[in-house]
C-alpha positions in Angstrom: 0.0 0.0 0.0 1.2 3.5 -0.9 1.2 5.8 2.2 2.2 9.0 0.3 -0.5 11.6 -0.3 -0.8 13.1 -3.8 0.8 16.6 -3.8 0.1 19.2 -6.4 3.0 21.3 -7.7 1.8 24.5 -6.0 1.6 22.8 -2.6 5.1 21.3 -3.2 6.4 24.8 -4.0 4.9 26.3 -0.9 6.3 23.5 1.2 9.8 24.1 -0.2 9.6 27.8 0.4 7.7 28.0 3.8 8.1 24.4 5.1 10.3 25.3 8.1 10.6 28.1 10.6 13.5 30.6 10.4 16.3 30.3 12.9 15.8 31.9 16.3 17.3 35.4 17.0 19.0 35.7 20.3 18.0 38.6 22.6 21.6 39.7 22.7 21.5 40.2 18.9 18.4 42.4 19.2 19.6 44.9 21.8 22.2 47.5 21.8 23.9 48.9 24.9 24.7 52.6 24.5 25.8 55.2 27.0 23.4 58.1 27.5 24.4 61.7 28.3 23.7 62.8 31.9 20.6 65.0 32.3 18.9 63.9 29.2 21.5 65.2 26.8 20.2 68.8 26.7 16.7 67.9 25.5 15.1 69.7 28.4 11.7 71.5 28.3 11.9 75.2 27.4 8.5 76.9 27.9 9.4 80.0 25.9 9.9 78.0 22.7 7.2 75.4 23.4 4.7 77.1 21.1 7.0 76.3 18.1 6.0 72.7 18.2 2.2 73.2 18.2 -0.1 74.4 15.4 -3.4 76.3 15.9 -5.6 77.3 13.0 -6.8 80.3 14.9 -3.3 81.6 15.5 -2.3 80.8 11.9 -5.3 83.0 10.6 -4.5 85.7 13.1 -7.8 85.4 15.0 
């Protein structure tokens, strides 16, 4: 008795391409250790120039 299942060419191509899982990626390969500057690196909040980052239609139209 033949125990093999009939396989169409499309199924054989899918099995050849996607038949196994990719190799695992180690956590050490996904992370980078980098030194940071003390105090946030100069990216502190400046209230006098905070309006530069926001847009308001009323202000743009001069209302």
